[in-house]
C-alpha positions as protocol buffer text, in pm:
chain_id: "A"
residue {
  index: 1
  type: MET
  ca { x: 5732 y: 5881 z: 2519 }
}
residue {
  index: 2
  type: GLU
  ca { x: 5831 y: 5929 z: 2156 }
}
residue {
  index: 3
  type: ASP
  ca { x: 5766 y: 5557 z: 2095 }
}
residue {
  index: 4
  type: TRP
  ca { x: 5413 y: 5584 z: 2208 }
}
residue {
  index: 5
  type: SER
  ca { x: 5334 y: 5877 z: 1957 }
}
residue {
  index: 6
  type: ASN
  ca { x: 5500 y: 5720 z: 1681 }
}
residue {
  index: 7
  type: GLU
  ca { x: 5295 y: 5399 z: 1718 }
}
residue {
  index: 8
  type: PHE
  ca { x: 4993 y: 5618 z: 1779 }
}
residue {
  index: 9
  type: VAL
  ca { x: 5054 y: 5782 z: 1438 }
}
residue {
  index: 10
  type: LYS
  ca { x: 5109 y: 5416 z: 1272 }
}
residue {
  index: 11
  type: SER
  ca { x: 4787 y: 5285 z: 1413 }
}
residue {
  index: 12
  type: ILE
  ca { x: 4591 y: 5601 z: 1281 }
}
residue {
  index: 13
  type: GLU
  ca { x: 4765 y: 5551 z: 938 }
}
residue {
  index: 14
  type: ALA
  ca { x: 4683 y: 5167 z: 921 }
}
residue {
  index: 15
  type: ALA
  ca { x: 4327 y: 5250 z: 1030 }
}
residue {
  index: 16
  type: VAL
  ca { x: 4295 y: 5516 z: 763 }
}
residue {
  index: 17
  type: ILE
  ca { x: 4458 y: 5262 z: 501 }
}
residue {
  index: 18
  type: GLU
  ca { x: 4191 y: 5000 z: 614 }
}
residue {
  index: 19
  type: VAL
  ca { x: 3916 y: 5199 z: 610 }
}
residue {
  index: 20
  type: GLU
  ca { x: 4024 y: 5321 z: 247 }
}
residue {
  index: 21
  type: LYS
  ca { x: 4030 y: 4970 z: 154 }
}
residue {
  index: 22
  type: PHE
  ca { x: 3695 y: 4901 z: 290 }
}
residue {
  index: 23
  type: PHE
  ca { x: 3533 y: 5174 z: 64 }
}
residue {
  index: 24
  type: ILE
  ca { x: 3734 y: 5041 z: -231 }
}
residue {
  index: 25
  type: ASP
  ca { x: 3605 y: 4687 z: -184 }
}
residue {
  index: 26
  type: ALA
  ca { x: 3287 y: 4815 z: -95 }
}
residue {
  index: 27
  type: THR
  ca { x: 3239 y: 5039 z: -420 }
}
residue {
  index: 28
  type: GLU
  ca { x: 3370 y: 4746 z: -639 }
}
residue {
  index: 29
  type: GLU
  ca { x: 3115 y: 4518 z: -500 }
}
residue {
  index: 30
  type: PHE
  ca { x: 2842 y: 4755 z: -525 }
}
residue {
  index: 31
  type: ASN
  ca { x: 2957 y: 4816 z: -906 }
}
residue {
  index: 32
  type: HIS
  ca { x: 2926 y: 4450 z: -945 }
}
residue {
  index: 33
  type: ILE
  ca { x: 2588 y: 4424 z: -793 }
}
residue {
  index: 34
  type: MET
  ca { x: 2474 y: 4719 z: -988 }
}
residue {
  index: 35
  type: ASP
  ca { x: 2606 y: 4540 z: -1337 }
}
residue {
  index: 36
  type: ASP
  ca { x: 2448 y: 4240 z: -1220 }
}
residue {
  index: 37
  type: LEU
  ca { x: 2126 y: 4386 z: -1165 }
}
residue {
  index: 38
  type: THR
  ca { x: 2124 y: 4591 z: -1478 }
}
residue {
  index: 39
  type: GLN
  ca { x: 2186 y: 4283 z: -1682 }
}
residue {
  index: 40
  type: PHE
  ca { x: 1908 y: 4113 z: -1507 }
}
residue {
  index: 41
  type: SER
  ca { x: 1672 y: 4401 z: -1570 }
}
residue {
  index: 42
  type: GLU
  ca { x: 1775 y: 4403 z: -1956 }
}
residue {
  index: 43
  type: GLU
  ca { x: 1719 y: 4025 z: -1976 }
}
residue {
  index: 44
  type: ILE
  ca { x: 1368 y: 4102 z: -1815 }
}
residue {
  index: 45
  type: ALA
  ca { x: 1293 y: 4398 z: -2069 }
}
residue {
  index: 46
  type: GLU
  ca { x: 1402 y: 4161 z: -2359 }
}
residue {
  index: 47
  type: GLU
  ca { x: 1181 y: 3875 z: -2216 }
}
residue {
  index: 48
  type: VAL
  ca { x: 901 y: 4086 z: -2200 }
}
residue {
  index: 49
  type: GLN
  ca { x: 967 y: 4247 z: -2546 }
}
residue {
  index: 50
  type: ASN
  ca { x: 996 y: 3913 z: -2687 }
}
residue {
  index: 51
  type: LYS
  ca { x: 713 y: 3721 z: -2525 }
}
residue {
  index: 52
  type: LEU
  ca { x: 462 y: 3969 z: -2364 }
}
residue {
  index: 53
  type: VAL
  ca { x: 452 y: 4237 z: -2639 }
}
residue {
  index: 54
  type: PRO
  ca { x: 366 y: 3992 z: -2926 }
}
residue {
  index: 55
  type: ASP
  ca { x: 115 y: 3820 z: -2680 }
}
residue {
  index: 56
  type: LEU
  ca { x: -34 y: 4146 z: -2594 }
}
residue {
  index: 57
  type: ASP
  ca { x: -49 y: 4270 z: -2960 }
}
residue {
  index: 58
  type: GLN
  ca { x: -218 y: 3943 z: -3061 }
}
residue {
  index: 59
  type: PHE
  ca { x: -474 y: 3977 z: -2791 }
}
residue {
  index: 60
  type: LEU
  ca { x: -548 y: 4334 z: -2872 }
}
residue {
  index: 61
  type: ASN
  ca { x: -581 y: 4243 z: -3247 }
}
residue {
  index: 62
  type: ASP
  ca { x: -837 y: 3946 z: -3143 }
}
residue {
  index: 63
  type: ILE
  ca { x: -1068 y: 4218 z: -2953 }
}
residue {
  index: 64
  type: PHE
  ca { x: -1054 y: 4491 z: -3179 }
}
residue {
  index: 65
  type: GLU
  ca { x: -1021 y: 4327 z: -3533 }
}
residue {
  index: 66
  type: PRO
  ca { x: -1387 y: 4208 z: -3528 }
}
residue {
  index: 67
  type: ILE
  ca { x: -1509 y: 4511 z: -3391 }
}
residue {
  index: 68
  type: LEU
  ca { x: -1312 y: 4714 z: -3692 }
}
residue {
  index: 69
  type: ASP
  ca { x: -1444 y: 4448 z: -3941 }
}
residue {
  index: 70
  type: ILE
  ca { x: -1826 y: 4502 z: -3859 }
}
residue {
  index: 71
  type: TYR
  ca { x: -1761 y: 4879 z: -3854 }
}
residue {
  index: 72
  type: LEU
  ca { x: -1613 y: 4849 z: -4214 }
}
residue {
  index: 73
  type: ASP
  ca { x: -1870 y: 4609 z: -4329 }
}
residue {
  index: 74
  type: LEU
  ca { x: -2153 y: 4797 z: -4161 }
}
residue {
  index: 75
  type: GLU
  ca { x: -2442 y: 4880 z: -4412 }
}
residue {
  index: 76
  type: LEU
  ca { x: -2670 y: 5117 z: -4317 }
}
residue {
  index: 77
  type: ASP
  ca { x: -3032 y: 5161 z: -4458 }
}
residue {
  index: 78
  type: GLY
  ca { x: -3095 y: 5466 z: -4632 }
}
residue {
  index: 79
  type: ILE
  ca { x: -2729 y: 5560 z: -4689 }
}
residue {
  index: 80
  type: GLU
  ca { x: -2654 y: 5562 z: -5068 }
}
residue {
  index: 81
  type: GLU
  ca { x: -2347 y: 5352 z: -5205 }
}
residue {
  index: 82
  type: GLU
  ca { x: -2120 y: 5662 z: -5265 }
}
residue {
  index: 83
  type: GLU
  ca { x: -2158 y: 5805 z: -4897 }
}
residue {
  index: 84
  type: THR
  ca { x: -1932 y: 5699 z: -4642 }
}
residue {
  index: 85
  type: PHE
  ca { x: -2062 y: 5628 z: -4262 }
}
residue {
  index: 86
  type: ASP
  ca { x: -1956 y: 5897 z: -4026 }
}
residue {
  index: 87
  type: PRO
  ca { x: -2102 y: 5862 z: -3676 }
}
residue {
  index: 88
  type: PHE
  ca { x: -2050 y: 6239 z: -3606 }
}
residue {
  index: 89
  type: VAL
  ca { x: -2235 y: 6375 z: -3936 }
}
residue {
  index: 90
  type: THR
  ca { x: -2606 y: 6288 z: -3969 }
}
residue {
  index: 91
  type: TYR
  ca { x: -2735 y: 6239 z: -4310 }
}
residue {
  index: 92
  type: VAL
  ca { x: -3107 y: 6386 z: -4428 }
}
residue {
  index: 93
  type: HIS
  ca { x: -3259 y: 6247 z: -4737 }
}
residue {
  index: 94
  type: PRO
  ca { x: -3488 y: 6497 z: -4918 }
}
residue {
  index: 95
  type: SER
  ca { x: -3854 y: 6415 z: -4900 }
}
residue {
  index: 96
  type: ALA
  ca { x: -4183 y: 6571 z: -4978 }
}
residue {
  index: 97
  type: THR
  ca { x: -4167 y: 6802 z: -4700 }
}
residue {
  index: 98
  type: GLN
  ca { x: -3813 y: 6860 z: -4671 }
}
residue {
  index: 99
  type: ASN
  ca { x: -3626 y: 6991 z: -4956 }
}
residue {
  index: 100
  type: PRO
  ca { x: -3852 y: 6839 z: -5244 }
}
residue {
  index: 101
  type: ALA
  ca { x: -3677 y: 6993 z: -5519 }
}
residue {
  index: 102
  type: CYS
  ca { x: -3367 y: 6787 z: -5445 }
}
residue {
  index: 103
  type: ARG
  ca { x: -3517 y: 6462 z: -5458 }
}
residue {
  index: 104
  type: GLY
  ca { x: -3284 y: 6284 z: -5729 }
}
residue {
  index: 105
  type: CYS
  ca { x: -3047 y: 6577 z: -5768 }
}
residue {
  index: 106
  type: ASN
  ca { x: -2688 y: 6463 z: -5797 }
}
residue {
  index: 107
  type: HIS
  ca { x: -2577 y: 6822 z: -5626 }
}
residue {
  index: 108
  type: TYR
  ca { x: -2770 y: 6694 z: -5297 }
}
residue {
  index: 109
  type: HIS
  ca { x: -2540 y: 6696 z: -5000 }
}
residue {
  index: 110
  type: GLY
  ca { x: -2773 y: 6655 z: -4713 }
}
residue {
  index: 111
  type: LYS
  ca { x: -2533 y: 6645 z: -4400 }
}
residue {
  index: 112
  type: ILE
  ca { x: -2580 y: 6811 z: -4093 }
}
residue {
  index: 113
  type: TYR
  ca { x: -2281 y: 7018 z: -3936 }
}
residue {
  index: 114
  type: GLY
  ca { x: -2303 y: 7178 z: -3597 }
}
residue {
  index: 115
  type: GLY
  ca { x: -2687 y: 7168 z: -3620 }
}
residue {
  index: 116
  type: ASN
  ca { x: -2694 y: 7307 z: -3962 }
}
residue {
  index: 117
  type: LEU
  ca { x: -2801 y: 7131 z: -4290 }
}
residue {
  index: 118
  type: LEU
  ca { x: -2600 y: 7167 z: -4593 }
}
residue {
  index: 119
  type: VAL
  ca { x: -2827 y: 7097 z: -4881 }
}
residue {
  index: 120
  type: CYS
  ca { x: -2575 y: 7160 z: -5166 }
}
residue {
  index: 121
  type: GLY
  ca { x: -2310 y: 7378 z: -5289 }
}
residue {
  index: 122
  type: MET
  ca { x: -2516 y: 7607 z: -5510 }
}
residue {
  index: 123
  type: HIS
  ca { x: -2803 y: 7623 z: -5223 }
}
residue {
  index: 124
  type: PRO
  ca { x: -2664 y: 7580 z: -4897 }
}
residue {
  index: 125
  type: LEU
  ca { x: -3007 y: 7641 z: -4747 }
}
residue {
  index: 126
  type: GLY
  ca { x: -3210 y: 7493 z: -5024 }
}
residue {
  index: 127
  type: VAL
  ca { x: -3458 y: 7625 z: -5242 }
}
residue {
  index: 128
  type: GLU
  ca { x: -3807 y: 7722 z: -5195 }
}
residue {
  index: 129
  type: GLY
  ca { x: -4060 y: 7561 z: -5412 }
}
residue {
  index: 130
  type: ASP
  ca { x: -4057 y: 7222 z: -5586 }
}
residue {
  index: 131
  type: SER
  ca { x: -3798 y: 7296 z: -5865 }
}
residue {
  index: 132
  type: CYS
  ca { x: -3456 y: 7421 z: -5878 }
}
residue {
  index: 133
  type: PRO
  ca { x: -3263 y: 7573 z: -6154 }
}
residue {
  index: 134
  type: ASP
  ca { x: -2947 y: 7358 z: -6103 }
}
residue {
  index: 135
  type: TRP
  ca { x: -3093 y: 7026 z: -6066 }
}
residue {
  index: 136
  type: GLU
  ca { x: -2919 y: 6729 z: -6234 }
}
residue {
  index: 137
  type: SER
  ca { x: -3015 y: 6371 z: -6204 }
}
residue {
  index: 138
  type: ASP
  ca { x: -2814 y: 6154 z: -6003 }
}
residue {
  index: 139
  type: HIS
  ca { x: -2866 y: 5868 z: -6229 }
}
residue {
  index: 140
  type: ASP
  ca { x: -2591 y: 5881 z: -6517 }
}
């Protein structure tokens, strides 16, 4: 009976060793697969970085560069040379009915901010009448 129990224990020990060997081999194989997968993904990322990104960058430049050139070269009627184009700020020219004292004045600002016209620094709301005590010619 003692032989039977010794053989049973040896069988269990052999099974444990085989299972342990199986898991070690499986872990090594899994690590090898993960290394290969990591290397493959790095190669794909490098390929994308080297080929796709420059092409995409060139594509976007081809699309947006002409639009930017048009925007920068845009000359709008009624905007004086020293003024810059800002699509969110509206410029109002002085006229015979609106801020007549400001026509030809160097200090005239004439832009609308938040629905309010800023006429100039000295007279933010403009002056009443046809003359301004601070008027200076805009032609030097």
